N, C-alpha and C positions, 0 to 999 in steps of 0.2 A: 827710463825706457819708453820709446815711442813706437811701439809696434803698430802696424796698420792691418786692417782686415784684408786688404789687397795682398799684402805680404803673406798672410796666412793662407789665403786661397791659392796663391801661386805655389807656395811650398807644398801644400797638400797634393796638388796635381802632379808636381814634380816627384814627390815621394811615392805616388802611385805608379807613375810611368817609368821612373828611374832612367829617363832619357830626355835631354834638353830639347831636342827637335820635336819629338812627339808631344811633350808637355806644352811647348810654345804654340804648336798647332792647335791643341785643344783650347788654349786660352786666347787664341786669335791675336797673338802678339809675335814679334820676332824674338830670336834667342837672346840678343844683347840685353833687352829690358828684364828678361827672366833671370839671367845671370846676375845682373845688377841688384835685383830685388833680393836674391838669395844671399849675395855678399852683404848687403845692408842688414839683412835679418841676422846673419851670423855675427856681425859686428855689434848689433844691439844686444844680442844674447851672450856674446863673448864665449861662444862655443862653436865647434865645427859640427854641422848637421849632416853634411854629405861628404863621402870620399869620392873624388871624381878624377878621372883621367880621360885620355882621348878615346879609350875603349870601354871604360867601365864607370858606372855610377852606383853607389850603394849608400844606404843610411848608416850613420854612425850609431852607437848605442844611445847617445844623447838625441840624435835625430829620430830614432824610433819612439822615444818617450815624448818628444815634442810633437810628433805626428799625432799621437793619441790625444794630447792636450789641445792641439790646434783644432782637431776635429770636434772635440767636446765644446770648445769655445764657439765655433761657428754654428754648431747645432743649437746652443743656448741663444745665440744671437737670432737665429731664424725663429725660434720659439717666441722670443721677446717681440720680434717684429710682427708675428702673427697675432699675438695678444694685443699689442697696441693697435693694430689695424681693426681687430674685432671691437675693441672698446670705442675707437673713433667712429666706426660705422654703426654702432648700436646706440640704443637710448641710454641715457645716464640720468642720475638723480636719486633722491631718497624716497622710498615708499614706506610709510608708517603703517604697519600691519598689526591689528589687534587679533588676539586669539584667546580661546579658552584652553585650559590644560588638556582637555580631551583631544584637541587637534594634534597633539604630539603622537597620539596613537592612530591618527587618521592620515598618515602619509605627508604631514606637513614638512618634515625634514627632507623627504624625497622631492617634494615640489620645489623647495628652496634650492636644492642641488641642481635640479633641472633648470631653474631660472638662472642660476649663476652660469651654467654652461651656455644657455641661449642668449643671455643679456648680461655679460660681466660688468657692464657699466652701471647697472642698477643696484643700489644698496638698499637692502630691506632692514628696517628696524622693527623688531618684535616687541609688542607691548601686551602683557598679560592682564586681561580684565574679564569680568563676567559679561554675559551677553547684554544686559541692560546698560551697563557702563559703556560698552563698545558702541552701542547704538547712539547713546548721548554724545560720545566723543566724535562719531562721524558727523552728526548734525552740527557740532560745534567746530568742525573742521580741524580736530585734533588728531584724527586718523584718516588715512586714505582708503583703506578697506579693512574688513573685519571678518573673522570666522566666529559664528555664534551658534548656539542651540536655536532650532527653529522656534519662531515666535511671531505674533502679528507685527507687521512692519508698516510704518506710516508712508504716506505718499512721498515720492521723491527718492525712495531707497530701492535700488535694483538688487536682485539676488540671484545667486547661482546655487542650486542644490549640490552639496558635496557628498553627503552620505545619508543612507536610509537604513538604519540598523534595527533589527528586532531587539527587544529587551530580553535579557537573560537573568536568571536567578543567580546570585553570587552568595555562596555559603562557605563557612570554614570546612576544611577537609574532614574533621571529626564529627560533623553534624550528622544526625540520624538520617536526614534526607539526602546526604551527599552521594550515597551509593545508587540513587535512582537514575534512570536514563532521562527522565523529564519530570516536570512538576506542573501543578495547577496553582492558580491563585489561591484556592482554598487551602492548599498545603502551606502557603506562606502567610495566610491571614492571621494566624495566631502567633507568628514569630515576631520578635522585636525587629522593627524595620529601621534601617539606617538610610537617611534621605539627605539630599541637598536642602539647605534652608530655603523656605519659600521666599523669604526676603531677597535671597540671592538669585534664585531662578524660578519665579512663580509659574511660568508656563511649563517648564520641565516638571516641577513638583506636581502641578495639577494634572498633567498627562498621566503620571504614574498612579496617582490616587484615583483618578477616574476609572482606571482599569478594574480596581477592586470594587468601586461603587457600581459599575455596570454589571458585575457578577454578583451583586447583592451582598458584598462583604465590606467590612470595616477594618482597614489595616491598623496594626498596632505600632504607631510611629514612636520609636524610642529615642533616636538621636538625630539631630539635624546639624550638618557640617557644611564646610565651604570649599572642599577640595576633593578631587577623585582619590588622591593618594590617602587621604584621611579615611574615606570610605573603605578602601582596600585594607588599610591597617586595622580598622576596627573589626571588620569581618574576619581577618586573619587571627585576631585575638579572641574570637568567639563572642563579640559584643552584640552580634545581631546578624541579620541577612540584608541583602539589598537587591534592587533591580537596576541593572546597568546595561548600557548599550553593548552590542556584540563586539564593537571595535576594541574594547578594553582587553579582550582576550589576546590581541596582538601584542600587548605589553609583556606577555609571558610572566605574569604573576604566578608564583609557585605555591603560595600558601592559601589559595582560594580555589573553589570548585565552581565552574560555570555550567548551568544546566538550562536547556530550553524550557519555556513556559507554554504549555499547550493552548491555554485559553487567554493569552494576552495579545490581542490583535494589533495594538498600537505599536508604532515604530518610533525610534528616536531619529530625528532629522537634524542635519547640520547644514548651515548655509554660509556662503561667502557673500557679503553685502558691501555696497558702496553707494555714494550719492550719485544720482543721475545727472545733476546739474553742475557738476564740478569737473571740467575737462582736465585730464591728467594722462598724457601719453604713456608715461612710465608705468603708472598704475594699470592702464589698459593692457599693456604688454604682460604684466604680471597675471592679470585675469585670463589672458589667452593661454598662458602656460598652465594655470590651474584648471581651466576648462579642458585642455588637452589631456591632462593627467586624469581627470574624472572620466573622460571618454575612454581612455585606454584601460581604466579599471573596470569598465563595463564589458569590454570585449574579452 
């Protein structure tokens, strides 16, 4: 079968008008080519699509079904043409993006959907690493950009602030303090504290510990782990309490209670970082989408 899109278009116009003269006029052709096209189409399909006489034109049952299918085929063709044109006119290439698990709760999936809509030719490869490993990978040109916990950055690394979250206390629901509206660091100082390992995230670790020290308190660090979900699981099982960024509340954990801490002024900051001296048009378009997402979140 060798149907053509011209035959489909001619047939659809004729099926709408049910009049050869009006259909030919809409198509800017004479009636003989329109009649010939319909005849060829019926021969290809081996069915009669129209009942026609000198005074009457009507769709056969097969013609009614084929009208729906032809319309669907042409709509799919138009959508395909639009997609191809968008890809041809947009940037293309692979962007290697490092991220920490916390970014899943900081709109990373939404950013990636926006990027796909804006630049379908760009393919993002996600690579999960801790902040220090991402920085090293950027410098070794193994990543194009990265999402990290805020930390001192060397020269040559550009950054875009992504989030600035207050720390919250995270407790199991049955904890005696869980019914309070807010807590102080003194309330938490005697509790077993669950922390990220300092080897994994030294700047993050020190930021939390410094909050206690500034208040003249010494935290009781009980467990050091390597993943946010591990912290949540240990808290849920009553193994201790933790200080976590507010963004984690967006993950809708149901076995933990999150409470504000009245005297913890420090915030948890996240950054998008990339090398200044490595031109990369596709990466720069990704950064534009990320920056627009951050701005929209502020408004």
